N, C-alpha and C positions, 0 to 999 in steps of 0.2 A: 352829553362833557366830561371826560374821563378825569377818574380822582387824581388826585396827586400820591408818591407812593406813600408820604408820614400822613398822609389821611385815611388812607387805605390799611399802613400799618397800625393807626391807632383805632381803624374800625374793628379789626380781626381783635385786638387784644381787646376791647371796650363791650363786643357785642357778640366772641365767640369765646364758649369755657373752654371749648375743646384744644386749644394749644397751650402752650404752657402758660405761655403770656397771659394768655386770657386766663387762668386757673390761677395765677399768681394774682392779678390784678379783683377776681372777683373774689377771692382769700382774704386780699387787702380791706378789700369795699365790706364783707361782713365781717370784719374785727372792727372797723371803724366804727360801723353801727354797730355793736356788740360794745363796744369800749365807749361811745355816744351817749347812747343809754343808761351805761353805770355814771357817768359824769350826774346828767340829770339827776338820777333815781337819788345818787350821794349828798347833791343839793339839798335835794327834799328833805333832809333829816337837816334840822336845826341846831346841832353842836356839830357836826359837821361845817356846814354852812358859814356857823360863824368863825371857825378854825382856820379854814380852808376856801371863803367866798370865793372872793379875787381871782383865784388860780384858778377854782373849777368854771367860772363863767370865762375866762380866758380860754380854756380847752373848749365848751363849749364854741365860742369864736371862733378856735382856729377848725375842729370840725366840720362847722358852716361852713366854714372859708374851702375846703375840702370838699363837701357835697357840693359846691357851688359848682366847683372848676371841673369835677367830675360830668354833674350836669351840662355845662358847659359845652365839654368835650362829646358828649352823644349827642348833642343838638347839632355840632361843627360833622361829625363823623355822618350823620343821620341823614344829610341834605345830599342827594342822591341827583338833581339836574336841574338846568338854569331856569326853568319856569317855577314862577312863584308861585303858584298856585299848586301847582305839583309838591313843592317844598315846604308850604301850611299845611300839606294835606300828612306830610312824613314826618311833622315834627308834631302835631296836635297831639300822638298818644304821649308826645312825651311832657307837654305842655299843659298837659289835661291828669297826667298818672298822680297820683297822690302820695 
């Protein structure tokens, strides 16, 4: 089964860092990870949590949503065949990765 052009374009952006769009995606993802870690670190400081707790929790949820969408797109682009057994083997690395 051939991939749709949209699915193939998403695959190139997500999995190939040697394209301009792939590089932008990778850099944006790295920034999102770094900012997410920063938010968690800030929330671990009691005085900051007291003043900005709701905002920091909202940011954590926003980052969680972004990472969930990114993960779903990786699964969507990683499926290559119509064979459910082959598809499950293709998806397994993403499902089991930390």
